[in-house]
C-alpha positions as CSV (number, residue, x, y, z in Angstrom):
1,M,0.0,0.0,0.0
2,A,1.3,3.3,-0.8
3,D,1.7,5.9,2.2
4,R,-0.7,8.6,1.6
5,P,0.0,11.7,3.4
6,I,-2.0,13.1,6.2
7,K,-5.0,15.3,5.2
8,V,-5.4,18.4,7.7
9,I,-8.4,19.3,8.7
10,A,-8.0,22.2,11.0
11,K,-5.4,24.1,12.9
12,N,-5.2,26.0,15.8
13,R,-3.5,28.9,14.6
14,A,-3.5,31.3,17.9
15,A,-2.0,28.4,19.8
16,R,1.5,29.3,18.7
17,H,1.1,32.8,19.1
18,D,-0.5,32.6,22.8
19,Y,1.7,29.6,24.1
20,E,5.1,28.5,23.9
21,I,5.1,24.9,22.7
22,L,7.2,22.5,24.8
23,E,6.1,19.1,23.7
24,T,3.8,17.7,21.1
25,L,1.9,14.4,20.9
26,E,-0.4,12.5,18.5
27,A,-3.6,11.5,20.4
28,G,-6.4,9.5,18.9
29,I,-9.8,10.8,19.2
30,V,-13.1,8.9,20.1
31,L,-16.0,10.2,17.5
32,A,-19.6,8.7,17.5
33,G,-22.2,8.3,15.0
34,T,-22.0,10.9,12.1
35,E,-19.0,13.1,13.5
36,V,-16.5,11.4,11.0
37,R,-18.6,12.2,8.0
38,S,-19.1,15.7,9.3
39,L,-15.5,16.2,9.5
40,R,-15.1,15.3,5.8
41,E,-18.0,17.8,4.9
42,R,-17.2,20.7,7.2
43,P,-14.0,21.5,9.3
44,P,-14.2,21.8,13.0
45,S,-13.1,24.8,15.0
46,L,-10.3,24.3,17.3
47,A,-10.2,28.0,18.6
48,E,-11.9,27.6,21.8
49,A,-10.5,23.9,22.5
50,F,-8.5,22.9,25.5
51,C,-7.5,19.2,26.8
52,L,-8.1,18.0,30.5
53,I,-7.1,15.1,32.4
54,R,-9.5,13.7,34.8
55,G,-9.8,10.4,36.4
56,G,-6.6,9.0,34.5
57,E,-8.5,9.8,31.0
58,A,-7.6,12.6,28.6
59,W,-10.3,14.6,27.2
60,V,-10.8,17.5,24.7
61,I,-13.4,20.1,25.3
62,G,-14.9,23.0,23.4
63,L,-14.0,21.3,20.2
64,H,-16.8,22.1,18.0
65,I,-17.7,19.6,15.3
66,P,-20.6,20.9,13.1
67,P,-23.9,18.8,12.8
68,F,-23.6,16.5,9.7
69,S,-26.2,17.9,7.0
70,H,-27.8,14.4,6.5
71,G,-27.5,13.2,10.1
72,N,-31.3,13.9,11.3
73,I,-31.2,12.5,15.1
74,A,-28.3,10.5,14.7
75,N,-26.1,13.7,15.2
76,R,-24.4,14.2,18.5
77,D,-24.2,17.4,20.3
78,P,-21.4,19.6,18.5
79,D,-19.8,20.9,21.5
80,R,-19.5,17.5,23.9
81,R,-16.4,16.8,25.2
82,R,-14.5,14.0,23.6
83,K,-11.9,11.4,24.9
84,L,-8.6,11.3,23.6
85,L,-6.8,7.8,23.0
86,L,-3.4,8.0,24.6
87,H,-1.2,5.3,26.5
88,K,-1.3,5.4,30.5
89,R,2.2,6.3,30.4
90,Q,1.7,9.4,28.5
91,I,-1.2,10.4,30.4
92,R,0.6,10.0,33.9
93,T,3.8,11.9,32.6
94,L,1.4,14.6,31.2
95,E,-0.7,15.1,34.4
96,A,2.6,15.3,36.4
97,E,3.7,18.2,34.0
98,L,0.4,19.6,34.0
99,R,0.6,20.4,37.8
100,A,3.2,23.1,37.3
101,K,2.1,26.5,37.2
102,G,1.3,28.1,33.8
103,M,1.4,24.7,31.9
104,A,-1.6,23.5,29.7
105,L,-2.6,20.9,26.9
106,I,-4.2,22.5,23.8
107,P,-5.0,20.9,20.6
108,L,-3.0,22.1,17.6
109,Q,-4.1,20.3,14.7
110,L,-6.9,18.0,13.8
111,Y,-6.3,15.4,11.0
112,F,-7.1,12.3,9.0
113,D,-3.8,9.9,9.3
114,E,-2.6,7.4,6.3
115,H,-5.1,5.0,7.4
116,N,-8.2,7.6,7.4
117,R,-8.3,7.7,11.2
118,A,-9.2,11.2,13.0
119,K,-6.0,12.2,15.0
120,L,-5.3,15.5,17.2
121,T,-1.8,16.9,17.8
122,I,-1.8,18.2,21.2
123,A,0.8,20.2,22.8
124,L,2.2,20.7,26.3
125,A,2.6,24.3,26.3
126,R,3.2,27.2,28.7
127,G,1.2,30.6,28.3
128,K,3.3,33.5,27.2
129,K,2.9,36.8,28.8
130,L,2.4,40.0,26.7
131,Y,5.6,41.3,26.6
132,D,6.7,37.3,25.2
133,K,3.9,38.1,22.6
134,R,5.4,41.7,21.4
135,Q,9.0,40.2,21.5
136,A,7.8,37.5,19.1
137,M,5.9,39.9,16.8
138,A,8.9,42.3,16.8
139,K,11.1,39.5,15.9
140,R,9.1,38.2,13.3
141,D,8.8,41.9,11.9
142,S,12.5,42.5,11.7
143,D,13.2,39.0,10.0
144,R,10.8,39.9,7.5
145,E,12.8,43.4,6.7
146,L,15.9,41.7,6.7
147,Q,14.7,39.1,4.0
148,R,13.3,42.0,2.1
149,I,16.4,44.2,2.1
150,I,18.5,40.6,1.1
151,K,16.1,40.1,-1.8
152,E,16.5,43.7,-3.2
153,R,20.0,43.5,-2.7
154,N,20.4,40.4,-4.8
155,R,18.5,42.0,-7.6
């Protein structure tokens, strides 16, 4: 079987701006009923989503998967919490690291892998302060300016 590339469904663009990403993990996500069809039909919203670990299980909360257009009563609540599939060892280490102040578990992207299974890339992250965000924006602007100058110089 030829390796198929992953098909990214949704990205959380604000996450890299608001958080300093320390570690990323791939997690399966438990979907029910028509949710997979809905993911193929319309993109979900990761903007308000976050992850929690409760009772030795990982959950994603705030992930909005719009209802399937032909789903009628089979559609689930679009904003329900969904279980993440991780190894116990991974959950325990994440739980220990989340106890530190300012740490969060946030979803970065939702995609279909090469076997057409829905996967969620989650990140262990530390919230950025306002001055960190300003520094990052200033660095990005200066890098753009530098690239523009180099491009003009090489003409």
